[in-house]
C-alpha positions as CSV (number, residue, x, y, z in Angstrom):
1,M,14.3,-13.7,-27.9
2,R,13.4,-17.4,-28.6
3,K,17.1,-18.3,-29.0
4,G,17.8,-16.8,-25.6
5,K,15.0,-18.8,-24.1
6,I,16.2,-22.1,-25.7
7,L,19.8,-21.3,-24.4
8,L,18.4,-20.6,-20.9
9,I,16.5,-23.9,-20.8
10,T,19.5,-25.8,-22.0
11,L,21.8,-24.3,-19.3
12,L,19.2,-24.9,-16.6
13,F,18.8,-28.5,-17.7
14,L,22.5,-29.1,-17.6
15,F,22.8,-27.3,-14.3
16,L,20.1,-29.4,-12.6
17,S,21.3,-32.6,-14.3
18,S,24.9,-32.2,-13.1
19,N,23.7,-31.5,-9.5
20,P,21.7,-34.5,-8.2
21,G,20.5,-32.5,-5.2
22,A,19.7,-29.4,-7.1
23,K,16.1,-30.1,-7.8
24,E,15.3,-30.7,-4.2
25,N,17.7,-28.3,-2.5
26,S,17.3,-25.3,-4.8
27,F,14.0,-24.5,-3.0
28,I,15.6,-24.5,0.4
29,L,16.4,-21.5,2.7
30,V,14.5,-18.7,1.0
31,D,16.8,-16.0,2.3
32,K,19.8,-17.5,0.5
33,L,18.2,-17.3,-2.9
34,V,18.3,-14.5,-5.4
35,P,14.9,-13.4,-6.5
36,Y,12.8,-16.2,-7.9
37,N,12.1,-14.2,-11.1
38,V,15.7,-13.1,-11.7
39,R,15.8,-15.1,-14.9
40,L,12.9,-13.1,-16.2
41,T,14.4,-9.9,-17.6
42,N,13.0,-7.2,-19.8
43,S,14.6,-8.9,-22.8
44,F,11.9,-11.7,-22.6
45,S,9.1,-9.2,-23.4
46,S,10.8,-6.9,-25.9
47,G,9.5,-8.4,-29.1
48,S,7.8,-6.4,-31.8
49,E,4.4,-7.8,-30.7
50,F,4.7,-5.7,-27.6
51,A,5.7,-2.4,-29.3
52,G,2.2,-1.0,-28.7
53,V,2.4,-1.9,-25.0
54,E,5.7,-0.2,-24.6
55,K,4.6,3.0,-26.2
56,T,1.4,3.1,-24.2
57,V,3.1,2.5,-20.8
58,D,5.9,4.9,-21.5
59,A,3.5,7.7,-22.3
60,F,1.5,7.0,-19.2
61,L,4.6,7.1,-16.9
62,K,5.7,10.4,-18.5
63,K,2.2,11.9,-18.1
64,W,1.9,11.1,-14.4
65,T,5.6,11.5,-13.5
66,I,6.1,7.9,-12.4
67,A,9.7,6.8,-12.0
68,G,9.2,3.1,-12.6
69,A,6.7,0.4,-13.2
70,S,6.5,-3.4,-13.5
71,I,3.7,-5.0,-15.5
72,A,2.7,-8.6,-16.0
73,I,0.0,-9.9,-18.4
74,A,-1.4,-13.4,-18.7
75,K,-3.8,-15.0,-21.1
76,D,-5.6,-18.3,-20.5
77,G,-3.3,-19.1,-17.5
78,K,0.0,-18.3,-19.3
79,L,2.3,-15.5,-18.5
80,I,3.0,-13.9,-21.8
81,F,4.4,-10.5,-20.8
82,A,6.6,-9.5,-17.8
83,R,8.5,-6.3,-18.1
84,G,9.8,-3.3,-16.1
85,F,9.6,0.3,-17.3
86,G,11.6,3.3,-16.2
87,Y,13.8,3.2,-13.1
88,A,13.8,1.2,-9.9
89,D,16.1,3.9,-8.6
90,T,16.5,7.2,-10.5
91,A,19.7,8.3,-8.8
92,L,21.6,5.1,-9.4
93,K,19.9,4.7,-12.9
94,I,18.8,1.1,-12.0
95,E,16.3,0.0,-14.6
96,T,13.1,-1.7,-13.4
97,Q,13.0,-5.4,-14.2
98,P,10.3,-8.1,-13.7
99,Y,12.2,-9.2,-10.6
100,S,12.0,-5.7,-9.0
101,Q,10.1,-5.8,-5.7
102,F,7.4,-3.2,-4.8
103,R,5.3,-2.5,-1.8
104,I,1.9,-3.7,-2.7
105,A,-0.1,-2.0,0.0
106,S,-3.7,-3.2,0.2
107,I,-3.1,-5.9,-2.4
108,S,-1.8,-7.7,0.6
109,K,-5.4,-8.1,1.8
110,L,-5.9,-10.7,-1.0
111,V,-3.1,-12.8,0.4
112,T,-4.6,-12.5,3.9
113,A,-8.0,-13.5,2.7
114,V,-6.6,-16.5,0.9
115,G,-4.8,-17.5,4.2
116,I,-8.1,-17.3,6.1
117,M,-9.9,-19.4,3.5
118,K,-7.2,-22.0,3.6
119,L,-7.5,-22.3,7.4
120,Q,-11.2,-22.6,7.0
121,E,-10.8,-25.3,4.3
122,D,-8.4,-27.2,6.6
123,G,-10.9,-27.1,9.4
124,K,-8.8,-24.9,11.6
125,L,-11.5,-22.2,11.9
126,A,-15.0,-21.4,10.8
127,L,-16.0,-18.1,9.2
128,T,-18.7,-17.8,11.9
129,D,-16.2,-18.1,14.7
130,S,-16.2,-15.2,17.2
131,V,-13.0,-13.1,17.2
132,F,-12.9,-11.6,20.8
133,G,-14.1,-12.7,24.2
134,S,-13.5,-15.9,26.2
135,R,-14.8,-18.0,23.3
136,G,-13.2,-16.0,20.6
137,I,-10.1,-16.8,18.6
138,L,-8.2,-13.8,20.1
139,N,-9.1,-14.5,23.7
140,D,-5.8,-13.2,25.0
141,S,-6.0,-11.4,28.3
142,Y,-3.9,-8.7,26.8
143,Y,-6.9,-7.2,25.1
144,G,-8.8,-6.9,28.4
145,V,-12.5,-6.1,28.4
146,P,-13.7,-4.1,25.3
147,R,-15.6,-0.9,26.1
148,D,-18.3,-1.7,23.5
149,K,-19.8,-5.2,24.2
150,R,-20.9,-5.4,20.6
151,V,-17.3,-6.4,19.9
152,Y,-18.1,-9.9,21.1
153,R,-20.4,-10.2,18.1
154,I,-17.7,-9.8,15.5
155,N,-16.9,-12.9,13.6
156,V,-14.3,-13.8,11.0
157,A,-16.6,-13.3,8.0
158,E,-17.4,-9.8,9.1
159,L,-13.7,-8.9,9.2
160,L,-13.3,-10.3,5.7
161,G,-16.2,-8.4,4.4
162,H,-15.4,-5.0,6.1
163,E,-18.5,-5.3,8.3
164,A,-17.0,-5.6,11.8
165,G,-18.1,-2.2,13.1
166,W,-15.2,0.2,12.4
167,T,-15.0,3.1,10.0
168,Q,-12.3,5.7,9.3
169,R,-14.6,8.5,10.4
170,Y,-12.0,9.8,12.8
171,G,-9.0,8.6,10.9
172,D,-7.5,5.3,10.0
173,Q,-6.6,3.5,13.2
174,M,-3.6,1.8,11.5
175,F,-2.1,5.2,10.6
176,M,-2.0,7.0,13.9
177,P,0.8,5.2,15.8
178,L,2.0,8.2,17.7
179,V,-1.5,8.9,19.0
180,V,-1.8,5.2,20.1
181,A,1.6,5.4,21.8
182,E,0.7,8.5,23.7
183,K,-2.8,7.3,24.8
184,M,-1.4,3.8,25.8
185,G,1.6,5.2,27.6
186,I,4.1,3.2,25.5
187,K,7.2,4.0,23.6
188,P,6.9,4.1,19.8
189,P,6.8,2.4,17.5
190,V,3.7,0.5,18.4
191,D,2.8,-2.9,17.2
192,T,-0.4,-4.3,15.8
193,K,-1.6,-5.7,19.1
194,A,-1.2,-2.4,20.8
195,I,-3.3,-0.7,18.1
196,V,-6.0,-3.3,18.5
197,K,-6.0,-2.9,22.3
198,F,-6.3,0.8,21.9
199,V,-9.3,0.5,19.5
200,L,-11.1,-1.9,21.8
201,G,-11.1,0.8,24.4
202,K,-13.4,2.8,22.1
203,N,-17.0,2.4,20.9
204,L,-17.7,0.7,17.6
205,N,-19.0,3.0,14.8
206,Y,-21.9,0.6,14.0
207,T,-23.3,-2.8,15.0
208,P,-21.2,-5.6,13.4
209,G,-22.9,-7.1,10.3
210,T,-25.3,-4.1,9.7
211,E,-23.0,-1.9,7.5
212,K,-19.9,-2.1,5.3
213,A,-17.0,0.2,5.7
214,Y,-13.5,-0.3,4.4
215,S,-11.2,-1.2,7.3
216,N,-7.4,-1.7,7.4
217,L,-7.8,-2.5,11.0
218,G,-10.0,-5.5,10.2
219,Y,-7.4,-7.1,8.0
220,S,-4.6,-6.4,10.4
221,I,-6.7,-8.3,12.9
222,L,-7.1,-11.1,10.4
223,G,-3.3,-11.4,10.3
224,L,-3.3,-11.8,14.1
225,I,-6.0,-14.5,13.7
226,I,-3.8,-16.4,11.2
227,E,-0.9,-16.3,13.7
228,K,-3.1,-17.5,16.6
229,V,-4.8,-20.4,14.7
230,S,-1.7,-21.6,12.8
231,G,0.7,-21.2,15.8
232,I,3.3,-19.5,13.6
233,P,4.0,-15.9,12.5
234,Y,1.6,-14.6,9.8
235,E,4.5,-14.2,7.3
236,D,5.6,-17.8,7.8
237,Y,2.1,-19.2,7.4
238,C,1.5,-17.4,4.2
239,R,4.9,-18.4,2.8
240,K,4.5,-22.1,3.6
241,T,0.8,-22.5,2.8
242,I,0.2,-20.1,-0.1
243,L,3.4,-18.7,-1.6
244,E,5.9,-21.6,-1.7
245,P,3.3,-24.1,-3.1
246,L,2.9,-21.6,-6.0
247,G,6.6,-21.3,-6.6
248,I,6.9,-17.9,-4.9
249,Y,10.0,-17.3,-2.8
250,D,10.5,-13.5,-3.1
251,M,7.6,-12.1,-1.2
252,K,8.2,-10.8,2.3
253,I,7.0,-8.3,4.8
254,A,8.2,-4.8,4.0
255,G,10.5,-2.6,6.1
256,N,9.8,1.1,6.9
257,L,13.2,2.6,6.2
258,P,15.7,2.7,3.3
259,S,18.1,0.7,5.4
260,E,15.5,-2.1,5.5
261,K,15.0,-2.4,1.8
262,A,15.2,-5.9,0.2
263,P,18.1,-6.4,-2.2
264,F,15.9,-6.0,-5.3
265,E,13.3,-3.6,-3.9
266,V,12.7,-0.4,-5.7
267,T,13.1,3.1,-4.3
268,Y,9.9,5.0,-3.6
269,Y,9.1,8.5,-4.8
270,E,6.5,11.0,-3.5
271,P,5.5,14.2,-5.3
272,S,7.8,17.0,-4.3
273,D,5.1,19.1,-2.6
274,V,4.0,16.4,-0.2
275,V,4.2,17.5,3.5
276,K,6.5,15.4,5.6
277,K,5.2,13.5,8.7
278,P,6.6,12.9,12.2
279,S,8.7,9.8,12.4
280,I,6.7,6.7,13.7
281,Y,9.7,6.0,15.9
282,G,9.0,9.1,18.1
283,T,12.2,10.9,17.3
284,G,10.4,14.1,16.5
285,E,12.1,14.2,13.1
286,M,9.9,15.1,10.1
287,V,10.3,12.4,7.4
288,P,8.7,11.3,4.1
289,S,5.6,9.2,4.5
290,C,7.2,6.4,2.5
291,Y,10.3,6.2,4.7
292,G,9.4,6.4,8.4
293,G,6.2,8.5,8.3
294,N,4.0,5.4,8.0
295,D,4.4,2.1,9.7
296,I,4.2,-0.3,6.8
297,K,5.4,-3.3,8.8
298,T,2.7,-3.0,11.5
299,L,-0.1,-3.1,8.9
300,G,0.6,-6.9,8.6
301,G,-2.3,-8.6,6.9
302,A,-3.7,-5.3,5.8
303,G,-0.8,-4.0,3.6
304,A,2.7,-5.0,4.5
305,W,3.9,-7.3,1.7
306,I,6.4,-6.5,-1.0
307,A,6.2,-8.6,-4.2
308,T,7.1,-8.7,-7.9
309,A,4.5,-8.4,-10.6
310,P,5.0,-12.0,-11.9
311,D,4.6,-13.3,-8.3
312,L,1.3,-11.5,-7.9
313,M,0.2,-13.0,-11.2
314,R,0.9,-16.4,-9.8
315,I,-1.4,-15.7,-6.9
316,L,-4.1,-14.2,-9.2
317,L,-4.1,-17.3,-11.5
318,A,-4.3,-19.6,-8.5
319,I,-7.6,-18.1,-7.3
320,D,-9.2,-17.0,-10.6
321,G,-11.7,-19.8,-10.8
322,F,-10.6,-20.7,-14.4
323,K,-9.5,-24.2,-15.3
324,T,-6.4,-23.2,-17.2
325,R,-4.3,-23.6,-14.0
326,P,-5.1,-25.4,-10.8
327,D,-6.6,-23.2,-8.1
328,I,-5.3,-23.4,-4.5
329,L,-8.8,-22.7,-3.1
330,S,-12.0,-24.7,-3.6
331,D,-14.7,-23.4,-5.9
332,Q,-16.8,-22.7,-2.9
333,S,-14.1,-20.5,-1.3
334,I,-13.6,-18.6,-4.5
335,R,-17.3,-18.0,-4.8
336,F,-17.5,-16.7,-1.2
337,M,-14.7,-14.2,-2.0
338,T,-16.3,-13.0,-5.3
339,D,-20.1,-13.5,-5.3
340,A,-21.5,-10.1,-4.7
341,N,-24.9,-11.6,-3.8
342,N,-23.7,-13.3,-0.6
343,G,-23.5,-10.2,1.6
344,F,-19.8,-10.4,2.3
345,A,-18.0,-10.2,-1.1
346,P,-15.8,-8.8,-2.3
347,V,-13.5,-10.6,0.1
348,G,-9.8,-9.8,-0.3
349,W,-10.6,-8.2,-3.7
350,K,-11.5,-4.6,-3.9
351,G,-14.3,-5.2,-6.3
352,T,-16.1,-8.0,-8.1
353,V,-18.9,-7.7,-10.6
354,L,-21.2,-10.3,-12.0
355,D,-19.6,-10.4,-15.5
356,G,-16.6,-12.0,-13.9
357,T,-14.3,-9.0,-13.6
358,W,-12.4,-8.9,-10.3
359,W,-9.8,-6.3,-9.3
360,R,-7.6,-5.4,-6.3
361,T,-5.8,-2.1,-5.8
362,G,-3.3,-0.8,-3.2
363,S,-1.4,2.4,-2.6
364,F,0.9,4.1,-0.2
365,P,2.7,7.5,-0.5
366,G,5.4,6.5,-3.0
367,S,3.7,3.4,-4.5
368,A,0.6,2.1,-6.2
369,G,-0.6,-1.1,-7.7
370,M,-3.5,-2.8,-9.3
371,M,-4.3,-6.3,-10.5
372,K,-7.3,-7.4,-12.5
373,R,-8.9,-10.7,-13.6
374,Q,-11.0,-10.2,-16.7
375,S,-13.8,-12.5,-17.8
376,D,-12.1,-13.1,-21.2
377,G,-9.2,-15.0,-19.6
378,I,-6.8,-12.1,-19.7
379,S,-5.3,-10.9,-16.4
380,W,-2.8,-8.2,-15.6
381,V,-0.8,-6.7,-12.7
382,V,0.6,-3.2,-12.6
383,L,3.0,-1.9,-9.9
384,F,4.4,1.7,-9.5
385,N,7.2,3.0,-7.3
386,S,5.7,6.6,-7.4
387,S,2.5,8.1,-6.1
388,A,0.6,10.5,-8.4
389,W,-1.2,13.7,-7.4
390,N,-4.6,12.3,-8.4
391,G,-4.6,9.6,-5.6
392,P,-7.2,6.9,-5.8
393,E,-8.4,8.2,-9.2
394,I,-5.3,6.8,-10.8
395,Y,-6.8,3.3,-10.8
396,N,-9.3,4.3,-13.5
397,Y,-6.4,5.7,-15.6
398,I,-4.4,2.5,-15.0
399,S,-7.3,0.3,-16.1
400,N,-7.8,2.4,-19.3
401,M,-4.1,2.3,-20.0
402,M,-4.1,-1.5,-19.8
403,T,-7.1,-1.8,-22.0
404,R,-5.3,0.2,-24.7
405,A,-2.1,-1.6,-24.2
406,I,-3.6,-5.1,-24.3
407,A,-5.5,-4.2,-27.5
408,K,-2.2,-3.5,-29.2
409,I,-0.6,-7.0,-28.6
410,D,-0.2,-8.5,-32.0
411,P,0.2,-11.4,-32.4
412,W,-0.4,-13.0,-29.0
413,P,2.5,-15.2,-28.0
414,D,1.9,-18.9,-27.4
415,Y,4.6,-19.5,-24.8
416,D,4.4,-19.3,-21.0
417,L,7.1,-17.2,-19.3
418,F,6.6,-19.1,-16.1
419,N,8.5,-21.9,-17.7
420,F,11.6,-19.7,-17.8
421,S,11.6,-18.6,-14.2
422,I,13.2,-20.9,-11.5
423,P,15.0,-20.3,-8.2
424,V,18.7,-19.8,-8.6
425,P,21.0,-20.1,-5.5
426,L,23.4,-17.3,-4.8
427,K,26.2,-20.0,-4.7
428,T,26.6,-22.9,-7.1
429,N,27.6,-25.2,-4.3
430,L,24.2,-26.6,-3.3
431,S,25.6,-29.0,-0.8
432,E,25.6,-26.2,1.8
433,Y,21.8,-26.2,1.8
434,S,20.3,-28.8,4.1
435,S,17.4,-30.8,2.6
436,R,14.0,-30.9,4.3
């Protein structure tokens, strides 16, 4: 494995040295690049020191009937393990690799929270800013006059902390697009703004700031806030301000249909007994939830990203508060997101506890993911392309699996796999890419 790494470094050095513009231009025009982590293959994490990890994960996938998984493990700021397990596509027998892309569902909320904190640090907004009304960030006339005047009290921090006044008591507002289309008198599919307008025509479930209730709607609204304040699409802002500075060029907003899959995106699998849903496109066709039954794209800041496990690790290590790698947020921002005593945290994260353990989960029919920052300097990311019958309970099993797997790493490597992963253009002629 080490000989392979040395050869790769040598080839990359020669490639960049022989192309004067390569260092600058190889980062240009994201859509013309193969996956950023394409150089990280399963062979990099197939040494005997990981035999216990392989055995543990393989047994887990078999037990829960999971087609494929991608796992990344870091220690003290270094990526020491990045490997795919099982199949990215079972019919085509495509093996999962570290560069395989997965829907990450609510892990997307962590990206959105970081985007809001960056805008706050840059002085573009304050967490106390109102969201709606003439003095609010989203003061667009499109939203009209909210039925419940308490809406005017909602501020950015309350959206971040799931305290804005909405619950899922009568269903998740982001997963009822056909209802919204019918009530609004518009043709499906509906977009995020239409869903927000629909919700503003209803009463809040509680006074903002007085309770806490998990809300996909709130983070979808935060995505709209990022667009309004930055003046560019949500996806573009996150790419330019968060992802590209971290060396991440693969992440993008997901599509809903098989025809919209990214080149290295996995295929998603639901249990065979799952009932199909009406197509979000209003065709009347009954389809799998993972392919047309749910509108992933419209979730935006609440759950629309696809990513690789190593890319999510880059994000985690950039907001973990440790000094082993530079953080992209200030210590104050990281404390706001993680200090459970401030009344808002966890922000972006699913849970944070005082011992320094933070975690984020996400799931859709056909996919599940979890990432964790441990107080001992070890962090990990797990992504699946299958949904298990036990639903949210799977996260406890994932955490236990990773505890067992990590305990079996012997010895711990001293290298950093991030050093072996660089953007590689589809064509060797870099002159076609204009420099910035």
